[in-house]
Residue frames as a rotation matrix with the C-alpha (Angstrom) as fourth column:
MET 1
0.631 0.263 0.730 -112.44
-0.257 -0.817 0.516 -5.91
0.732 -0.513 -0.448 -52.97
ASN 2
-0.449 -0.870 -0.203 -109.74
0.076 0.189 -0.979 -5.53
0.890 -0.455 -0.019 -50.33
ASP 3
0.583 0.698 -0.417 -111.03
0.403 0.197 0.894 -6.54
0.705 -0.689 -0.167 -46.87
LYS 4
-0.073 -0.695 -0.715 -107.94
0.997 -0.025 -0.078 -5.19
0.036 -0.719 0.694 -45.11
VAL 5
0.942 0.310 0.128 -108.17
0.289 -0.944 0.162 -1.75
0.171 -0.115 -0.979 -43.60
PRO 6
0.071 -0.977 0.203 -104.85
0.401 -0.158 -0.902 0.09
0.913 0.146 0.380 -43.81
THR 7
0.769 0.102 -0.631 -103.40
0.638 -0.183 0.748 1.04
-0.039 -0.978 -0.206 -40.44
ILE 8
0.399 -0.648 0.649 -101.26
-0.109 -0.736 -0.668 3.96
0.911 0.195 -0.364 -39.57
PRO 9
-0.067 -0.461 -0.885 -98.74
0.854 0.433 -0.290 3.35
0.517 -0.775 0.365 -36.78
VAL 10
0.673 0.300 0.676 -99.22
-0.102 -0.868 0.487 5.69
0.732 -0.397 -0.554 -33.84
GLY 11
-0.382 -0.921 0.082 -96.51
-0.149 -0.026 -0.988 6.58
0.912 -0.390 -0.128 -31.36
ASN 12
0.330 0.357 -0.874 -96.67
0.793 0.398 0.461 5.50
0.512 -0.845 -0.152 -27.76
SER 13
0.820 0.016 0.573 -96.52
-0.174 -0.945 0.276 8.44
0.546 -0.326 -0.772 -25.33
TYR 14
0.799 -0.557 0.225 -93.80
-0.156 0.170 0.973 6.62
-0.580 -0.813 0.049 -23.43
GLU 15
-0.047 -0.818 0.574 -91.68
0.753 0.348 0.558 6.31
-0.656 0.458 0.599 -26.55
PRO 16
0.722 0.480 -0.498 -91.88
0.129 -0.801 -0.585 9.83
-0.680 0.358 -0.640 -27.98
THR 17
0.077 -0.754 -0.652 -88.59
-0.818 -0.422 0.391 9.51
-0.571 0.503 -0.649 -29.79
GLY 18
-0.235 -0.079 0.969 -89.37
0.220 0.966 0.132 6.10
-0.947 0.244 -0.210 -31.31
LYS 19
-0.841 -0.174 0.513 -89.91
0.510 0.063 0.858 5.70
-0.182 0.983 0.036 -35.04
TYR 20
-0.241 0.852 0.464 -93.54
0.598 -0.246 0.763 6.79
0.765 0.461 -0.450 -34.77
GLY 21
-0.125 0.133 -0.983 -93.21
0.945 -0.286 -0.159 8.93
-0.302 -0.949 -0.090 -31.66
LEU 22
0.807 0.590 0.013 -94.46
0.575 -0.781 -0.243 12.49
-0.133 0.204 -0.970 -31.70
LEU 23
0.464 -0.703 -0.538 -91.07
-0.218 -0.680 0.701 14.15
-0.859 -0.208 -0.469 -31.13
ASN 24
-0.496 -0.682 0.537 -89.55
0.314 0.436 0.843 12.11
-0.810 0.587 -0.002 -33.94
MET 25
0.081 0.631 0.771 -92.41
0.983 0.075 -0.165 12.88
-0.163 0.772 -0.615 -36.29
LEU 26
0.942 0.290 -0.167 -91.93
0.283 -0.957 -0.067 16.59
-0.179 0.016 -0.984 -35.59
GLY 27
0.491 -0.828 0.272 -88.19
0.371 -0.083 -0.925 16.40
0.788 0.555 0.266 -36.17
ILE 28
0.555 -0.265 0.789 -87.34
-0.735 -0.600 0.316 17.23
0.390 -0.755 -0.528 -32.57
LYS 29
0.026 -0.648 -0.761 -84.31
0.052 0.761 -0.646 15.37
0.998 -0.023 0.054 -31.21
PHE 30
0.821 0.196 0.536 -83.83
-0.522 -0.124 0.844 14.26
0.232 -0.973 0.000 -27.60
GLU 31
-0.086 -0.854 -0.514 -80.63
-0.013 0.516 -0.856 13.29
0.996 -0.066 -0.056 -25.77
GLU 32
0.832 0.353 -0.428 -80.74
0.368 0.225 0.902 11.96
0.414 -0.908 0.058 -22.26
ARG 33
-0.330 -0.901 0.282 -78.54
0.180 -0.353 -0.918 14.04
0.927 -0.253 0.278 -19.97
ASN 34
0.833 0.494 -0.249 -78.69
0.336 -0.094 0.937 14.05
0.440 -0.864 -0.244 -16.20
LEU 35
-0.032 -0.907 0.420 -76.13
0.072 -0.421 -0.904 16.47
0.997 0.001 0.079 -14.80
ASN 36
0.750 0.268 0.604 -77.26
-0.588 -0.147 0.795 15.92
0.302 -0.952 0.048 -11.19
PRO 37
-0.224 -0.973 0.059 -74.11
-0.889 0.179 -0.421 14.72
0.399 -0.147 -0.905 -9.36
ASN 38
-0.503 0.108 0.857 -76.09
-0.577 0.697 -0.426 11.98
-0.643 -0.709 -0.289 -7.58
GLY 39
-0.980 0.138 -0.141 -77.82
-0.045 0.543 0.839 10.86
0.192 0.829 -0.526 -10.77
ASP 40
-0.555 0.821 -0.134 -81.19
0.438 0.151 -0.886 11.60
-0.708 -0.550 -0.443 -9.16
GLU 41
-0.776 0.311 0.549 -83.81
0.521 -0.176 0.835 12.04
0.356 0.934 -0.026 -11.92
ARG 42
0.282 0.953 0.115 -86.47
0.622 -0.273 0.734 13.42
0.730 -0.135 -0.670 -9.54
ALA 43
-0.414 -0.560 -0.718 -84.34
0.909 -0.296 -0.293 15.91
-0.048 -0.774 0.631 -7.57
GLU 44
0.688 0.726 -0.012 -86.45
0.716 -0.681 -0.153 18.83
-0.120 0.096 -0.988 -8.81
ASP 45
0.073 -0.781 -0.621 -83.24
0.233 -0.592 0.772 20.52
-0.970 -0.201 0.139 -9.96
CYS 46
0.378 0.134 0.916 -84.23
0.888 0.226 -0.400 21.04
-0.261 0.965 -0.034 -13.61
VAL 47
0.999 -0.037 0.032 -83.31
-0.027 -0.965 -0.262 24.75
0.041 0.260 -0.965 -13.57
VAL 48
0.391 -0.912 0.125 -79.80
-0.540 -0.117 0.834 23.98
-0.746 -0.394 -0.538 -12.31
ARG 49
-0.047 -0.381 0.923 -79.33
0.440 0.822 0.362 21.11
-0.897 0.423 0.129 -14.81
SER 50
0.649 0.328 0.686 -80.59
0.754 -0.161 -0.637 23.13
-0.098 0.931 -0.352 -17.80
ILE 51
0.912 -0.394 -0.112 -78.42
-0.389 -0.919 0.063 26.14
-0.127 -0.014 -0.992 -16.96
LEU 52
0.174 -0.894 0.413 -75.40
-0.348 0.337 0.875 23.90
-0.921 -0.296 -0.252 -16.44
MET 53
0.166 -0.065 0.984 -75.94
0.727 0.682 -0.078 22.13
-0.666 0.728 0.160 -19.79
VAL 54
0.859 0.220 0.463 -76.32
0.493 -0.602 -0.628 25.38
0.140 0.768 -0.625 -21.75
LEU 55
0.804 -0.591 -0.063 -73.43
-0.513 -0.743 0.430 27.17
-0.301 -0.314 -0.901 -20.01
ASN 56
0.053 -0.833 0.551 -71.03
-0.103 0.544 0.833 24.30
-0.993 -0.100 -0.057 -20.55
HIS 57
0.339 0.120 0.933 -72.07
0.862 0.357 -0.359 24.11
-0.376 0.926 0.018 -24.22
VAL 58
0.951 0.106 0.292 -71.70
0.225 -0.882 -0.413 27.86
0.214 0.458 -0.863 -24.79
GLN 59
0.704 -0.697 0.138 -68.48
-0.640 -0.537 0.550 28.19
-0.309 -0.475 -0.824 -22.81
LYS 60
0.761 -0.390 0.519 -66.86
0.382 0.915 0.128 25.12
-0.525 0.101 0.845 -24.40
ALA 61
0.666 -0.506 0.548 -64.95
0.491 -0.256 -0.833 27.27
0.562 0.824 0.078 -26.88
LYS 62
0.479 -0.469 0.743 -63.44
-0.613 -0.784 -0.099 29.18
0.628 -0.408 -0.662 -23.93
ASP 63
-0.262 -0.578 -0.773 -62.29
0.110 0.777 -0.619 25.95
0.959 -0.247 -0.140 -22.23
VAL 64
-0.699 0.128 0.703 -64.43
-0.692 -0.369 -0.621 26.70
0.180 -0.920 0.347 -19.20
THR 65
-0.363 0.620 -0.696 -66.48
0.246 0.784 0.570 24.07
0.899 0.036 -0.437 -17.40
TYR 66
-0.334 0.358 0.872 -68.99
-0.845 -0.524 -0.108 24.85
0.418 -0.773 0.477 -14.67
THR 67
-0.937 0.035 -0.346 -70.21
0.176 0.907 -0.383 22.46
0.301 -0.419 -0.857 -11.97
TRP 68
0.021 0.984 -0.174 -73.69
0.552 0.134 0.823 21.70
0.834 -0.113 -0.540 -10.64
GLU 69
0.119 -0.021 -0.993 -72.56
0.983 -0.138 0.121 23.07
-0.140 -0.990 0.004 -7.25
TYR 70
-0.865 -0.481 -0.146 -71.40
0.442 -0.866 0.236 26.35
-0.240 0.140 0.961 -8.80
VAL 71
-0.643 0.694 0.324 -74.74
0.025 -0.404 0.914 26.97
0.765 0.596 0.243 -10.52
TYR 72
0.218 0.748 -0.627 -76.73
0.715 0.315 0.624 25.89
0.665 -0.584 -0.466 -7.43
ASP 73
-0.148 -0.360 -0.921 -74.73
0.940 -0.341 -0.018 28.07
-0.308 -0.868 0.389 -5.05
LYS 74
-0.968 -0.245 0.060 -74.85
0.249 -0.888 0.387 31.12
-0.041 0.390 0.920 -7.31
LEU 75
-0.349 0.922 0.169 -78.63
0.136 -0.129 0.982 30.81
0.927 0.366 -0.081 -7.86
SER 76
0.250 0.407 -0.879 -79.12
0.896 0.247 0.369 30.35
0.367 -0.879 -0.303 -4.09
SER 77
-0.550 -0.567 -0.612 -77.07
0.755 -0.652 -0.074 33.44
-0.357 -0.503 0.787 -3.36
ILE 78
-0.925 0.267 0.271 -79.04
-0.030 -0.762 0.647 35.59
0.379 0.590 0.712 -5.80
GLY 79
-0.054 0.967 -0.250 -82.33
0.336 0.254 0.907 34.19
0.940 -0.035 -0.338 -4.52
ARG 80
0.034 -0.007 -0.999 -81.36
0.999 0.026 0.034 34.88
0.025 -1.000 0.008 -0.92
LYS 81
-0.879 -0.444 -0.174 -80.38
0.440 -0.896 0.064 38.48
-0.184 -0.020 0.983 -1.84
HIS 82
-0.784 0.613 0.098 -83.84
-0.391 -0.610 0.689 39.09
0.482 0.502 0.718 -3.35
HIS 83
-0.623 0.528 0.578 -85.81
-0.475 0.331 -0.815 36.89
-0.621 -0.782 0.044 -0.90
ARG 84
0.408 0.707 -0.578 -87.00
-0.911 0.266 -0.316 34.65
-0.070 0.655 0.752 -3.74
LEU 85
0.648 -0.152 0.746 -86.61
0.009 0.981 0.191 30.97
-0.762 -0.117 0.637 -4.55
MET 86
-0.305 -0.938 -0.163 -83.63
-0.209 -0.101 0.973 30.04
-0.929 0.330 -0.165 -6.68
ASN 87
-0.637 0.102 0.764 -85.79
0.698 0.496 0.516 28.89
-0.327 0.862 -0.387 -9.63
ASN 88
0.374 0.726 -0.577 -87.70
0.387 -0.687 -0.615 32.21
-0.843 0.006 -0.538 -9.81
TYR 89
0.678 -0.031 0.734 -87.57
0.729 -0.094 -0.678 33.79
0.090 0.995 -0.041 -13.29
TRP 90
0.881 -0.294 0.370 -85.93
-0.245 -0.954 -0.174 36.97
0.404 0.063 -0.913 -12.06
VAL 91
0.527 -0.741 0.416 -83.26
-0.412 0.205 0.888 35.08
-0.743 -0.639 -0.197 -10.08
VAL 92
0.295 -0.378 0.878 -82.44
0.685 0.724 0.081 32.96
-0.666 0.578 0.472 -13.12
LYS 93
0.843 0.087 0.531 -82.50
0.466 -0.612 -0.639 36.09
0.269 0.786 -0.556 -15.30
GLU 94
0.810 -0.563 0.162 -79.97
-0.577 -0.717 0.391 37.88
-0.104 -0.410 -0.906 -13.07
PHE 95
0.320 -0.694 0.644 -77.70
-0.031 0.672 0.740 34.80
-0.947 -0.257 0.193 -13.05
LEU 96
0.289 -0.150 0.946 -77.79
0.827 0.536 -0.168 34.32
-0.481 0.831 0.279 -16.83
GLU 97
0.999 0.048 0.022 -77.26
0.053 -0.885 -0.463 37.99
-0.003 0.464 -0.886 -17.71
GLU 98
0.416 -0.909 0.038 -73.66
-0.526 -0.207 0.825 37.56
-0.742 -0.363 -0.564 -16.59
PHE 99
-0.348 -0.516 0.783 -73.30
0.238 0.759 0.606 34.96
-0.907 0.398 -0.141 -19.33
GLY 100
-0.891 -0.062 -0.450 -74.93
-0.354 -0.525 0.774 36.99
-0.285 0.849 0.446 -22.12
PHE 101
-0.677 0.735 0.043 -78.47
0.665 0.584 0.465 35.61
0.317 0.343 -0.884 -21.91
GLN 102
-0.819 0.516 0.251 -81.78
-0.556 -0.822 -0.123 37.45
0.142 -0.240 0.960 -21.65
LEU 103
-0.636 0.726 0.262 -85.20
0.339 0.568 -0.750 36.45
-0.693 -0.389 -0.607 -20.34
VAL 104
-0.846 0.495 -0.198 -87.92
-0.413 -0.371 0.832 36.36
0.339 0.785 0.518 -22.98
VAL 105
-0.518 0.798 0.308 -91.54
-0.019 0.349 -0.937 36.09
-0.855 -0.491 -0.165 -21.91
PRO 106
-0.892 0.102 0.441 -93.31
0.451 0.274 0.849 34.76
-0.035 0.956 -0.290 -25.00
ILE 107
-0.670 0.742 0.005 -96.36
-0.700 -0.635 0.326 36.36
0.246 0.215 0.945 -26.47
LYS 108
-0.133 0.728 0.673 -99.63
-0.790 0.332 -0.515 34.83
-0.599 -0.600 0.531 -25.34
ASN 109
0.676 0.588 0.444 -100.24
-0.356 0.788 -0.503 31.19
-0.646 0.182 0.742 -26.28
VAL 110
0.161 -0.679 -0.717 -96.93
-0.899 0.199 -0.391 30.37
0.408 0.707 -0.578 -27.98
GLN 111
0.948 0.296 0.121 -96.84
-0.320 0.883 0.343 26.61
-0.005 -0.364 0.931 -27.66
LEU 112
0.294 -0.848 0.441 -93.83
-0.418 0.301 0.857 24.59
-0.860 -0.436 -0.266 -26.61
GLY 113
0.198 -0.158 0.967 -93.93
0.639 0.769 -0.005 22.46
-0.744 0.619 0.253 -29.78
THR 114
0.906 0.163 0.391 -94.15
0.410 -0.571 -0.711 25.51
0.107 0.805 -0.584 -32.05
PHE 115
0.716 -0.699 0.000 -91.11
-0.647 -0.662 0.378 27.06
-0.264 -0.271 -0.926 -30.43
LEU 116
0.143 -0.711 0.689 -89.10
-0.153 0.672 0.725 23.82
-0.978 -0.209 -0.013 -30.67
ILE 117
0.406 0.121 0.906 -89.92
0.771 0.487 -0.411 23.32
-0.491 0.865 0.105 -34.36
THR 118
0.866 0.074 0.495 -89.14
0.391 -0.718 -0.576 26.90
0.313 0.692 -0.650 -35.36
HIS 119
0.658 -0.676 0.332 -85.98
-0.746 -0.646 0.162 27.49
0.105 -0.354 -0.929 -33.30
THR 120
0.975 -0.223 -0.005 -83.48
0.223 0.975 0.004 24.79
0.004 -0.005 1.000 -34.21
THR 121
0.083 -0.980 0.180 -80.26
0.548 -0.106 -0.830 26.77
0.833 0.167 0.528 -33.90
ASN 122
-0.215 -0.321 0.922 -78.64
-0.535 -0.752 -0.386 28.40
0.817 -0.577 -0.010 -30.84
SER 123
-0.702 -0.108 -0.704 -78.84
0.487 0.648 -0.586 27.51
0.519 -0.754 -0.403 -27.15
TYR 124
-0.139 0.762 0.633 -81.95
-0.514 -0.602 0.612 28.07
0.847 -0.240 0.475 -25.05
ILE 125
-0.984 0.143 -0.105 -83.29
0.165 0.524 -0.835 27.29
-0.065 -0.839 -0.540 -21.62
VAL 126
-0.491 0.871 -0.001 -86.97
-0.243 -0.136 0.960 26.57
0.837 0.471 0.278 -22.09
SER 127
-0.971 0.224 0.088 -89.48
-0.054 0.155 -0.987 26.79
-0.234 -0.962 -0.138 -19.25
PHE 128
-0.367 0.910 -0.195 -93.03
-0.548 -0.042 0.835 25.44
0.752 0.413 0.514 -19.36
ASN 129
0.574 0.762 -0.300 -95.52
-0.287 0.530 0.798 23.94
0.767 -0.372 0.523 -16.93
ASP 130
0.756 -0.295 0.584 -93.09
-0.624 -0.058 0.779 24.11
-0.196 -0.954 -0.228 -13.93
HIS 131
0.572 -0.653 0.497 -90.23
0.540 0.755 0.372 22.42
-0.618 0.056 0.784 -15.77
ALA 132
0.620 -0.477 -0.623 -87.12
-0.684 -0.718 -0.131 23.66
-0.385 0.507 -0.771 -17.55
PHE 133
0.595 -0.485 0.640 -84.78
0.522 0.839 0.151 21.97
-0.611 0.244 0.753 -20.01
ALA 134
-0.273 -0.746 -0.607 -81.80
-0.277 -0.543 0.793 22.81
-0.921 0.385 -0.058 -22.23
TYR 135
0.738 0.455 0.499 -82.52
0.399 0.303 -0.865 23.09
-0.545 0.838 0.042 -25.97
ILE 136
0.001 -0.878 -0.479 -79.35
-0.348 -0.449 0.823 23.29
-0.938 0.165 -0.306 -28.03
ASN 137
-0.642 -0.308 -0.702 -79.34
-0.722 -0.063 0.689 23.37
-0.256 0.949 -0.182 -31.84
GLY 138
-0.050 0.781 -0.622 -82.61
-0.850 0.294 0.437 21.48
0.524 0.551 0.650 -32.18
THR 139
-0.230 -0.052 -0.972 -81.99
0.240 0.965 -0.109 18.89
0.943 -0.259 -0.209 -29.46
ILE 140
0.647 0.458 0.610 -83.67
-0.556 -0.264 0.788 18.66
0.521 -0.849 0.084 -26.05
TYR 141
-0.453 -0.768 -0.453 -81.27
-0.011 0.513 -0.858 17.70
0.891 -0.384 -0.241 -23.26
ASP 142
0.061 0.544 0.837 -83.03
-0.950 -0.226 0.216 16.36
0.307 -0.808 0.503 -20.16
THR 143
-0.696 -0.212 0.686 -83.50
-0.513 0.815 -0.269 13.29
-0.502 -0.539 -0.676 -17.99
LYS 144
-0.892 0.349 -0.287 -85.28
-0.009 0.621 0.784 10.38
0.452 0.701 -0.551 -19.59
SER 145
-0.592 0.694 -0.410 -87.93
0.772 0.342 -0.535 10.46
-0.231 -0.634 -0.738 -16.87
MET 146
-0.312 0.470 -0.826 -89.09
-0.048 -0.876 -0.481 13.87
-0.949 -0.110 0.295 -18.13
LEU 147
-0.983 -0.168 -0.075 -89.42
-0.083 0.038 0.996 12.77
-0.164 0.985 -0.051 -21.77
PRO 148
-0.460 0.878 0.134 -93.11
0.866 0.410 0.286 11.71
0.196 0.248 -0.949 -21.53
GLU 149
0.159 0.534 -0.830 -94.00
0.683 -0.667 -0.298 15.03
-0.713 -0.520 -0.471 -19.87
ILE 150
-0.561 -0.409 -0.720 -92.25
-0.212 -0.769 0.603 17.06
-0.800 0.491 0.345 -22.55
SER 151
-0.970 0.209 0.121 -93.93
0.195 0.378 0.905 15.06
0.143 0.902 -0.408 -25.33
TYR 152
-0.249 0.942 -0.224 -97.34
0.968 0.239 -0.073 15.25
-0.015 -0.235 -0.972 -23.65
ASN 153
0.274 0.350 -0.896 -97.08
0.560 -0.815 -0.147 19.05
-0.782 -0.461 -0.419 -23.15
LEU 154
-0.661 -0.587 0.468 -96.05
0.711 -0.290 0.641 20.13
-0.241 0.756 0.609 -26.67
SER 155
-0.120 0.687 0.717 -99.30
0.661 -0.484 0.574 22.06
0.741 0.542 -0.396 -26.99
MET 156
0.472 0.257 -0.843 -98.81
0.859 -0.351 0.373 23.87
-0.200 -0.900 -0.387 -23.67
PRO 157
0.856 -0.173 0.487 -97.89
0.047 -0.912 -0.407 27.59
0.514 0.371 -0.773 -23.68
LEU 158
-0.119 -0.969 -0.216 -94.32
0.683 0.078 -0.726 28.52
0.720 -0.234 0.653 -22.82
LYS 159
0.764 0.299 -0.572 -93.72
0.636 -0.499 0.589 30.45
-0.109 -0.813 -0.571 -19.61
ALA 160
0.684 -0.615 -0.392 -90.21
-0.488 -0.785 0.381 31.75
-0.542 -0.069 -0.837 -20.29
ILE 161
0.779 -0.580 0.238 -87.21
0.590 0.547 -0.594 31.28
0.214 0.603 0.768 -22.54
TYR 162
0.541 -0.718 -0.438 -83.67
-0.125 -0.584 0.802 32.33
-0.832 -0.379 -0.406 -21.80
VAL 163
0.818 -0.182 0.546 -81.87
0.575 0.245 -0.780 33.19
0.008 0.952 0.305 -25.04
PRO 164
-0.296 -0.950 -0.096 -78.48
0.917 -0.311 0.250 34.62
-0.267 -0.014 0.963 -26.00
LYS 165
0.100 0.350 -0.931 -78.70
0.268 -0.911 -0.314 38.43
-0.958 -0.218 -0.185 -26.13
ASN 166
-0.696 -0.477 -0.537 -77.49
-0.345 -0.433 0.832 38.50
-0.630 0.765 0.137 -29.71
ILE 167
-0.880 0.474 0.032 -80.65
0.268 0.439 0.857 36.77
0.392 0.763 -0.513 -31.02
ILE 168
-0.624 0.776 0.093 -84.29
-0.640 -0.439 -0.631 37.71
-0.449 -0.453 0.770 -30.85
PRO 169
-0.857 0.386 0.342 -86.68
0.478 0.843 0.248 34.81
-0.193 0.376 -0.906 -31.43
TRP 170
-0.653 0.647 0.393 -89.95
0.042 -0.488 0.872 35.74
0.756 0.586 0.292 -33.09
THR 171
0.096 0.752 -0.652 -91.77
0.764 0.365 0.533 34.87
0.639 -0.549 -0.539 -29.87
ILE 172
-0.626 -0.389 -0.676 -90.37
0.752 -0.532 -0.390 37.96
-0.207 -0.752 0.625 -28.13
LEU 173
-0.844 0.276 0.459 -92.65
0.047 -0.816 0.576 40.29
0.534 0.508 0.676 -30.06
LYS 174
-0.790 0.587 -0.178 -95.42
0.142 -0.106 -0.984 41.76
-0.596 -0.803 0.001 -27.97
GLU 175
-0.226 0.805 0.549 -99.00
0.971 0.232 0.059 41.81
-0.080 0.546 -0.834 -29.14
C-alpha cells in the first residue's frame, strides 16, 4: 500500500502567470507594460494606458504613434465638454469612435475570465471592477502591480469592452 498522498500543485495568487498560476492554466498570457511616462504603477491612469497601448498597436501599420499626454488631454477635453470625468464610459466611447472602436456593454454576468478565454484575437480595452487594461491577441498588457487583481477577479462580471467596429463579440447580444 502506498502511504504517499499525491499532491497537485496550486498556483499562488501573487504568481498568476507562473507554471501553476491560474492565468497560465487558462492559457491567458500577460505582458508587463507601464506606459505612464513617470513609471508610476499606482497613478490611477489605467484608462489612458490601456487606450494608448491599443491605439499604438492598431495604428502601428500606419506608422502613427500616440503619446500618453495626447490621450490624457483628449479624454480631458471630451470629459470637460460633457461635464464628466475622463474615465467615464461615454467619454471613452466618444474618444475611441474616432479610431474605429465601439462600446459594448456585455450581457448580464459575462465574466472577465470567460471573455478572455473566448476572445483571443483582435484588440480590446476591457473594463471590470473599476480597472481597465489592454487585451491584444490573447495577451493582457498592464502593470505588474495589477496582475494579482486581474487574476483574483476572473469570475467578476465585465462592465464594458471597447472593440473594433468591424467585429461583434458574442457578449454584445442582449438577453
